[in-house]
C-alpha positions as CSV (number, residue, x, y, z in Angstrom):
1,M,0.0,0.1,0.0
2,Y,2.8,2.5,0.9
3,R,4.5,1.6,-2.4
4,I,1.5,2.7,-4.3
5,I,1.3,6.1,-2.5
6,L,4.9,6.5,-2.9
7,A,4.8,5.8,-6.6
8,L,1.9,8.2,-7.0
9,G,3.7,10.9,-5.2
10,L,6.8,10.6,-7.3
11,L,4.6,10.6,-10.6
12,V,3.0,13.8,-9.4
13,L,6.4,15.3,-8.6
14,L,7.8,14.2,-11.9
15,Y,4.7,15.8,-13.8
16,F,5.2,19.2,-12.1
17,L,9.1,19.2,-12.8
18,L,8.3,18.3,-16.6
19,R,5.7,20.9,-16.8
20,R,8.1,23.6,-15.4
21,T,10.9,22.6,-17.7
22,L,8.7,22.7,-20.8
23,R,7.4,26.2,-19.7
24,E,10.9,27.5,-19.4
25,F,12.0,25.9,-22.7
26,K,9.1,27.5,-24.6
27,G,9.8,30.9,-23.0
28,L,6.6,31.1,-21.0
29,G,8.4,31.6,-17.8
30,E,9.8,34.9,-18.6
31,P,8.1,37.4,-16.0
32,D,10.0,40.4,-17.3
33,L,8.1,40.7,-20.6
34,L,5.3,43.2,-20.3
35,P,2.1,42.1,-22.0
36,P,0.9,44.3,-24.8
37,G,-1.7,47.1,-24.1
38,K,-1.8,50.5,-22.5
39,N,-4.0,49.3,-19.5
40,H,-1.2,47.3,-18.0
41,M,-0.3,48.7,-14.6
42,V,3.4,49.5,-14.1
43,Q,5.1,50.7,-10.9
44,D,7.0,53.9,-10.5
45,P,10.5,53.0,-9.1
46,V,10.6,56.2,-6.9
47,C,7.3,56.5,-5.2
48,K,6.1,52.9,-5.8
49,V,2.7,54.1,-7.3
50,F,1.0,51.9,-9.9
51,V,0.0,53.8,-13.1
52,P,-1.3,52.6,-16.6
53,R,1.5,52.2,-18.9
54,G,-0.4,54.3,-21.4
55,T,-0.5,57.4,-19.2
56,A,3.0,56.8,-17.6
57,I,5.9,59.1,-18.2
58,T,8.6,57.0,-20.0
59,E,12.4,57.4,-19.9
60,D,15.0,55.4,-21.6
61,I,18.0,55.2,-19.3
62,G,20.8,52.8,-20.1
63,G,18.8,51.0,-22.7
64,Q,16.0,50.1,-20.5
65,T,12.6,51.9,-20.3
66,Y,11.4,53.2,-16.9
67,Y,7.9,54.3,-16.2
68,F,7.1,57.1,-13.8
69,C,3.8,58.7,-12.4
70,S,5.1,62.2,-12.9
71,R,8.0,64.3,-14.2
72,S,9.3,65.0,-10.8
73,C,9.6,61.2,-9.9
74,A,11.6,60.9,-13.3
75,H,13.8,63.8,-12.3
76,K,14.4,62.3,-8.9
77,F,15.3,58.9,-10.3
78,Q,17.7,60.4,-12.5
79,E,19.2,62.3,-9.6
80,Q,19.6,59.0,-7.6
81,L,21.3,57.4,-10.6
82,A,23.8,60.3,-10.8
83,G,24.6,60.6,-7.2
Protein backbone atom coordinates (compact mmCIF):
# COMPACT_ATOMS: atom_id res chain seq x y z
CA MET A 1 0.00 0.00 0.00
CA TYR A 2 2.83 2.38 0.88
CA ARG A 3 4.59 1.60 -2.37
CA ILE A 4 1.54 2.70 -4.37
CA ILE A 5 1.29 5.97 -2.46
CA LEU A 6 5.02 6.59 -2.88
CA ALA A 7 4.84 5.81 -6.61
CA LEU A 8 1.88 8.19 -7.08
CA GLY A 9 3.72 10.93 -5.18
CA LEU A 10 6.78 10.50 -7.35
CA LEU A 11 4.66 10.60 -10.52
CA VAL A 12 3.02 13.85 -9.40
CA LEU A 13 6.42 15.35 -8.62
CA LEU A 14 7.75 14.25 -12.01
CA TYR A 15 4.72 15.78 -13.74
CA PHE A 16 5.26 19.20 -12.14
CA LEU A 17 9.00 19.16 -12.86
CA LEU A 18 8.40 18.30 -16.52
CA ARG A 19 5.73 20.96 -16.85
CA ARG A 20 8.03 23.60 -15.37
CA THR A 21 10.88 22.57 -17.65
CA LEU A 22 8.69 22.72 -20.76
CA ARG A 23 7.39 26.18 -19.85
CA GLU A 24 10.92 27.50 -19.41
CA PHE A 25 11.97 25.86 -22.68
CA LYS A 26 9.08 27.49 -24.56
CA GLY A 27 9.83 30.88 -22.97
CA LEU A 28 6.58 31.11 -21.02
CA GLY A 29 8.42 31.51 -17.74
CA GLU A 30 9.78 34.98 -18.51
CA PRO A 31 8.16 37.40 -16.05
CA ASP A 32 10.09 40.43 -17.32
CA LEU A 33 8.11 40.70 -20.56
CA LEU A 34 5.26 43.17 -20.30
CA PRO A 35 2.03 42.13 -21.97
CA PRO A 36 0.84 44.36 -24.79
CA GLY A 37 -1.71 47.03 -24.04
CA LYS A 38 -1.80 50.43 -22.48
CA ASN A 39 -3.93 49.35 -19.52
CA HIS A 40 -1.17 47.21 -18.01
CA MET A 41 -0.22 48.67 -14.64
CA VAL A 42 3.45 49.52 -14.08
CA GLN A 43 5.11 50.61 -10.85
CA ASP A 44 6.97 53.87 -10.45
CA PRO A 45 10.45 53.01 -9.08
CA VAL A 46 10.59 56.18 -6.96
CA CYS A 47 7.25 56.50 -5.16
CA LYS A 48 6.06 52.90 -5.79
CA VAL A 49 2.70 54.04 -7.22
CA PHE A 50 1.07 51.91 -9.92
CA VAL A 51 0.02 53.76 -13.07
CA PRO A 52 -1.39 52.58 -16.42
CA ARG A 53 1.44 52.15 -18.90
CA GLY A 54 -0.41 54.23 -21.49
CA THR A 55 -0.45 57.33 -19.26
CA ALA A 56 2.93 56.87 -17.57
CA ILE A 57 5.91 59.14 -18.17
CA THR A 58 8.61 57.04 -19.88
CA GLU A 59 12.36 57.53 -19.78
CA ASP A 60 14.93 55.39 -21.60
CA ILE A 61 17.97 55.15 -19.35
CA GLY A 62 20.85 52.86 -20.19
CA GLY A 63 18.85 50.97 -22.79
CA GLN A 64 16.02 50.18 -20.37
CA THR A 65 12.61 51.86 -20.29
CA TYR A 66 11.39 53.13 -16.92
CA TYR A 67 7.84 54.25 -16.19
CA PHE A 68 6.99 57.11 -13.81
CA CYS A 69 3.83 58.68 -12.46
CA SER A 70 5.13 62.23 -12.95
CA ARG A 71 8.04 64.27 -14.31
CA SER A 72 9.21 65.00 -10.76
CA CYS A 73 9.60 61.26 -10.03
CA ALA A 74 11.53 60.83 -13.29
CA HIS A 75 13.81 63.71 -12.30
CA LYS A 76 14.36 62.26 -8.80
CA PHE A 77 15.22 58.88 -10.30
CA GLN A 78 17.81 60.41 -12.61
CA GLU A 79 19.30 62.30 -9.67
CA GLN A 80 19.52 59.04 -7.67
CA LEU A 81 21.34 57.34 -10.56
CA ALA A 82 23.77 60.24 -10.93
CA GLY A 83 24.55 60.51 -7.21
